[in-house]
C-alpha positions as CSV (number, residue, x, y, z in Angstrom):
1,M,-0.3,-10.3,-22.9
2,E,1.2,-10.6,-19.4
3,N,-1.1,-10.7,-16.4
4,F,-2.4,-7.5,-14.9
5,P,-0.2,-6.7,-11.8
6,V,-1.6,-7.7,-8.5
7,I,0.4,-6.6,-5.4
8,N,-0.1,-8.4,-2.1
9,M,0.7,-5.8,0.5
10,E,1.4,-8.4,3.2
11,G,4.5,-9.3,1.1
12,L,6.1,-6.1,2.3
13,N,6.4,-7.3,5.9
14,G,8.7,-10.4,5.5
15,E,11.1,-12.2,3.3
16,E,9.1,-11.4,0.2
17,R,9.6,-7.6,0.6
18,A,12.3,-7.3,-2.2
19,A,10.2,-9.3,-4.6
20,T,7.1,-7.2,-3.8
21,M,8.9,-3.9,-4.2
22,K,10.1,-5.2,-7.6
23,K,6.6,-6.0,-8.6
24,I,5.5,-2.5,-7.6
25,E,8.4,-1.0,-9.6
26,D,7.6,-3.1,-12.7
27,A,3.9,-2.1,-12.5
28,C,4.8,1.6,-12.2
29,E,7.2,1.5,-15.2
30,N,5.2,-0.8,-17.5
31,W,1.6,-0.5,-16.6
32,G,0.9,2.7,-14.7
33,F,-1.7,0.6,-12.9
34,F,-1.8,-2.2,-10.3
35,E,-4.2,-3.8,-8.0
36,L,-3.7,-4.1,-4.2
37,V,-4.9,-7.0,-2.0
38,N,-4.4,-7.5,1.7
39,H,-4.2,-3.7,1.9
40,G,-5.4,-3.4,5.5
41,I,-8.9,-1.9,4.9
42,P,-11.3,-4.1,6.8
43,I,-13.6,-6.2,4.5
44,E,-16.6,-5.2,6.6
45,L,-15.9,-1.5,5.9
46,L,-15.6,-2.1,2.1
47,D,-18.9,-4.1,2.1
48,T,-20.6,-1.3,4.0
49,V,-19.2,1.4,1.6
50,E,-20.5,-0.7,-1.3
51,R,-23.9,-1.3,0.2
52,L,-24.5,2.4,1.1
53,T,-23.1,3.7,-2.2
54,K,-25.4,1.4,-4.3
55,G,-28.3,2.2,-2.0
56,H,-27.8,5.9,-2.3
57,Y,-27.6,5.7,-6.1
58,R,-30.9,3.8,-6.3
59,K,-32.7,6.1,-3.8
60,C,-31.3,9.5,-4.8
61,M,-29.6,9.4,-8.2
62,E,-31.0,6.7,-10.5
63,Q,-34.2,8.5,-11.5
64,R,-32.4,11.8,-11.8
65,F,-29.9,10.2,-14.2
66,K,-32.6,8.8,-16.4
67,E,-34.4,12.2,-16.5
68,I,-31.1,14.0,-17.5
69,M,-30.3,11.5,-20.2
70,A,-33.8,11.7,-21.6
71,S,-33.8,15.5,-21.6
72,K,-30.6,15.4,-23.7
73,G,-32.1,12.8,-26.0
74,L,-29.6,10.1,-25.0
75,D,-32.0,7.5,-24.0
76,G,-32.6,6.7,-27.7
77,I,-29.2,7.6,-29.2
78,Q,-28.6,6.6,-32.8
79,T,-25.3,8.3,-33.6
80,E,-21.9,8.3,-31.7
81,V,-21.7,10.8,-28.8
82,T,-18.2,12.1,-28.2
83,D,-18.8,15.1,-25.8
84,M,-20.6,13.3,-22.9
85,D,-20.2,10.3,-20.6
86,W,-22.8,7.7,-19.5
87,E,-22.2,8.2,-15.8
88,S,-23.8,9.5,-12.6
89,T,-21.4,11.1,-10.1
90,F,-20.9,13.2,-7.1
91,F,-17.6,14.5,-5.6
92,N,-16.6,14.5,-1.9
93,C,-13.6,16.6,-0.8
94,H,-11.5,15.5,2.2
95,L,-8.4,17.7,2.2
96,P,-7.7,20.5,2.7
97,E,-11.3,21.2,3.7
98,P,-13.9,18.4,3.9
99,N,-17.3,19.1,2.3
100,I,-19.2,15.9,3.0
101,A,-21.5,17.7,5.5
102,E,-22.7,20.0,2.6
103,I,-23.5,17.2,0.1
104,P,-27.3,16.8,-0.1
105,D,-29.2,13.5,0.2
106,L,-26.5,11.7,2.2
107,D,-27.7,10.1,5.4
108,D,-25.6,10.2,8.6
109,E,-24.4,6.6,8.3
110,Y,-23.1,7.2,4.8
111,R,-21.3,10.4,5.7
112,K,-19.7,8.6,8.7
113,V,-18.6,5.6,6.7
114,M,-17.2,7.7,3.9
115,K,-15.1,9.7,6.3
116,E,-13.7,6.5,7.8
117,F,-13.0,5.1,4.4
118,A,-11.2,8.3,3.3
119,L,-8.9,8.2,6.3
120,K,-7.9,4.6,5.4
121,L,-7.3,5.5,1.8
122,E,-5.3,8.6,2.7
123,K,-3.0,6.4,4.8
124,I,-2.5,3.9,2.0
125,A,-1.8,6.7,-0.5
126,E,0.9,8.1,1.7
127,E,2.4,4.6,2.3
128,L,2.4,4.0,-1.5
129,L,4.2,7.3,-2.2
130,D,6.9,6.3,0.3
131,L,7.3,2.9,-1.4
132,L,7.6,4.7,-4.7
133,C,10.3,6.9,-3.2
134,E,12.2,3.8,-2.0
135,N,12.1,2.3,-5.5
136,L,13.1,5.6,-7.1
137,G,16.0,6.2,-4.7
138,L,14.4,9.3,-3.3
139,E,14.4,10.1,0.4
140,K,11.4,8.9,2.4
141,G,8.7,11.6,2.3
142,Y,10.0,13.3,-0.9
143,L,6.8,12.8,-2.9
144,K,4.5,13.8,0.0
145,K,6.6,16.9,0.5
146,A,6.4,17.7,-3.2
147,F,2.6,17.5,-3.0
148,T,2.3,19.6,0.2
149,W,3.7,23.2,0.0
150,S,1.8,25.7,2.0
151,R,-1.7,24.3,1.7
152,G,-1.1,20.6,2.1
153,P,-2.1,17.9,-0.4
154,T,-5.6,17.8,-1.9
155,F,-7.6,14.6,-1.5
156,G,-11.0,13.9,-2.7
157,T,-13.3,11.1,-3.9
158,K,-15.4,10.8,-7.1
159,V,-18.3,8.5,-6.5
160,S,-19.6,7.2,-9.9
161,N,-22.3,4.8,-11.1
162,Y,-22.4,3.6,-14.7
163,P,-26.0,2.4,-15.4
164,P,-27.0,0.0,-18.1
165,C,-26.6,1.7,-21.5
166,P,-28.8,0.9,-24.5
167,K,-26.0,1.6,-27.0
168,P,-22.6,1.2,-25.4
169,N,-21.0,1.2,-28.9
170,L,-22.2,4.8,-29.3
171,I,-21.2,6.4,-26.0
172,K,-18.5,5.7,-23.4
173,G,-19.2,5.3,-19.7
174,L,-16.1,7.6,-19.4
175,R,-14.1,8.8,-22.3
176,A,-10.3,7.9,-22.5
177,H,-8.0,10.2,-20.5
178,T,-5.1,10.2,-18.2
179,D,-5.6,11.5,-14.6
180,A,-4.1,15.0,-13.9
181,G,-3.1,14.5,-10.3
182,G,-0.9,12.3,-8.2
183,I,-1.9,8.8,-7.1
184,I,-5.4,7.4,-7.5
185,L,-7.0,4.6,-5.4
186,L,-10.1,3.0,-6.8
187,F,-12.7,0.7,-5.1
188,Q,-14.7,-0.7,-8.0
189,D,-17.6,-3.0,-8.6
190,D,-16.5,-6.7,-8.6
191,K,-19.5,-7.9,-10.6
192,V,-19.9,-5.3,-13.4
193,S,-16.7,-4.6,-15.4
194,G,-15.9,-1.8,-17.7
195,L,-12.6,-0.1,-16.8
196,Q,-9.9,-0.5,-19.4
197,L,-6.3,0.8,-19.8
198,L,-4.3,1.4,-22.9
199,K,-1.2,-0.9,-23.0
200,D,1.1,-1.3,-26.1
201,G,-1.7,0.2,-28.3
202,K,-4.4,-2.2,-27.1
203,W,-7.2,-1.7,-24.6
204,V,-6.9,-4.1,-21.6
205,D,-9.5,-4.9,-19.0
206,V,-8.7,-4.0,-15.4
207,P,-10.1,-7.1,-13.8
208,P,-12.7,-6.7,-11.1
209,M,-11.5,-8.3,-7.9
210,R,-13.5,-8.4,-4.8
211,H,-12.2,-6.2,-2.0
212,S,-9.2,-5.0,-3.9
213,I,-8.0,-1.5,-4.4
214,V,-6.9,-0.5,-8.0
215,V,-4.1,2.1,-8.0
216,N,-3.0,4.2,-11.0
217,L,-0.5,7.0,-11.4
218,G,-1.4,10.6,-12.5
219,D,0.4,13.1,-14.7
220,Q,2.2,14.7,-11.7
221,L,4.0,11.5,-10.9
222,E,5.1,11.2,-14.5
223,V,6.6,14.7,-14.3
224,I,8.3,14.3,-10.9
225,T,9.8,10.9,-12.0
226,N,11.0,12.6,-15.2
227,G,9.0,9.9,-17.2
228,K,10.4,6.9,-15.4
229,Y,6.8,6.2,-14.3
230,K,4.0,7.1,-16.7
231,S,0.3,8.1,-16.3
232,V,-1.7,5.8,-18.6
233,E,-4.7,6.4,-20.7
234,H,-7.8,4.7,-19.4
235,R,-11.6,4.6,-20.0
236,V,-14.9,3.1,-18.9
237,V,-16.8,1.1,-21.4
238,A,-20.6,1.2,-20.8
239,Q,-22.4,-2.1,-20.3
240,T,-25.9,-3.2,-21.4
241,D,-26.5,-5.0,-18.1
242,G,-25.8,-4.1,-14.5
243,T,-24.8,-0.8,-12.9
244,R,-21.1,-0.5,-12.2
245,M,-20.0,1.2,-9.0
246,S,-16.7,3.2,-9.0
247,I,-15.3,5.0,-6.0
248,A,-12.0,6.8,-7.1
249,S,-10.0,8.8,-4.6
250,F,-7.4,11.2,-5.8
251,Y,-4.4,12.1,-3.7
252,N,-3.1,15.2,-5.5
253,P,-0.7,18.1,-4.9
254,G,-1.9,21.2,-3.2
255,S,-3.0,24.0,-5.5
256,D,0.2,26.0,-4.9
257,A,2.6,23.1,-5.2
258,V,5.4,23.7,-7.7
259,I,5.8,20.5,-9.7
260,S,9.0,19.6,-11.5
261,P,11.2,16.5,-12.1
262,A,13.2,15.4,-9.0
263,E,16.7,16.6,-9.4
264,L,18.2,13.3,-8.3
265,L,16.4,11.6,-11.2
266,V,17.3,14.3,-13.8
267,E,21.0,14.2,-12.9
268,K,21.2,10.6,-14.4
269,E,19.7,11.5,-17.7
270,T,20.9,12.7,-21.1
271,E,20.6,16.4,-21.9
272,E,17.5,15.7,-24.0
273,K,15.8,13.9,-21.2
274,K,16.8,16.5,-18.6
275,T,14.4,19.0,-20.3
276,A,11.6,16.5,-21.2
277,Y,9.2,17.8,-18.6
278,P,8.2,21.3,-17.5
279,K,8.1,23.0,-14.1
280,F,4.8,24.5,-13.1
281,V,2.3,25.3,-10.4
282,F,-0.3,22.5,-10.0
283,E,-3.2,24.9,-10.0
284,D,-2.1,26.2,-13.4
285,Y,-1.9,22.7,-14.8
286,M,-5.4,21.9,-13.5
287,K,-6.8,25.0,-15.3
288,L,-5.3,23.8,-18.5
289,Y,-6.5,20.2,-17.9
290,A,-10.1,21.3,-17.3
291,G,-10.5,22.0,-21.0
292,L,-8.2,19.3,-22.4
293,K,-8.9,16.3,-20.1
294,F,-10.0,14.0,-23.0
295,Q,-7.0,14.9,-25.2
296,A,-3.4,13.6,-25.2
297,K,-1.3,14.6,-22.2
298,E,1.8,15.6,-24.2
299,P,0.4,18.9,-25.6
300,R,-0.5,19.8,-22.0
301,F,3.1,19.3,-20.9
302,D,4.3,21.3,-24.0
303,A,1.9,24.1,-23.1
304,M,3.2,24.3,-19.5
305,K,6.8,24.4,-20.9
306,A,5.9,27.2,-23.3
307,A,4.2,29.1,-20.4
308,A,7.3,28.8,-18.3
309,K,9.5,30.3,-21.0
310,A,7.0,33.2,-21.7
C-alpha cells in the first residue's frame, strides 16, 4: 500500500508548487483524503484548542457520557451494536449564523479560542477549494460560488471525544459513512488513533500526526467534479485505552445552493458519464442523508436523480 498523502503547504510558494499541486490532485483522485502540514495555523493555537477541548470533555461531558451509555446498557455490551456510536459530541455552527454563545458549559476562553480557530480553518478551506479549481481547470472561485447562492456557505464544527471502549469489536466509535457536504478539515488526536478510510476494499489507518490538519472530500465535491474526485467511506474504530479527540469542521454549500456537475467537466465526458450525477438543492440532499448516512452514497445520488425527473 502506498503512503498516506501528506501535503506540505509551504511547497505552494516556490519551485515545488507544480509538484505540490500534483500531489493534491493525486490525493483527491485516488484517496479522497490527505493530511496538511505547514498549513499556517499557529502551533500555540492548536495546542490551546487541544488543551481546552480535552479539559472541557473531562469536566463537562465524560461523566454524562458514562451515564448515557450505562442507561442504554452499553457499558456491558455482549452483542454487536449497529445503530449507535461510541462517541461524545457537540456541534458548533460558524456560518451563516454562529451559535457558540448558546452552547452551555463552555467557558469564555474556550469560546474565544474556538472562534479564532474557526476563522483560520475557514480561510484554509477556501484556499483549498481554489487549489482544487486550479487542478480541475475551473475558474478561481468557482467552487466557493457553487457553495454560496443566496445564503452563503454553511460552516460548522463537530467536536467529538471517543472514550475507552470495553468491547471495540462490538461497537464502532463512528460507523462507516461518507460525508454529505463539501470539504472537511479535521484536527485529530496525535496519540490515540482510530480513524480509518476504505481504499481498494481495505481499511487503512489515517496516521495521527502532531499539529497536522486532515482533509477529506464530501459528496458535493464528487457531484460537482462529475466523479473525478470521490468522497470516501471512513469510520472511527473504538479503542480500549485512551480518549481520542476529534475536531471536524465542515465547509458545506448553503442550504439553497443548487448542486450539479460543473459544465466544463461534463463537456469532456462520454454520454453515459454526462448523466452520472444528479442536479439538486443541497437542503433536499441533507434531508435524505439524515436517514441514510450510514448507507452507501450511490442510492442517495440515484434518489436525487429520480426526484429531479418526477
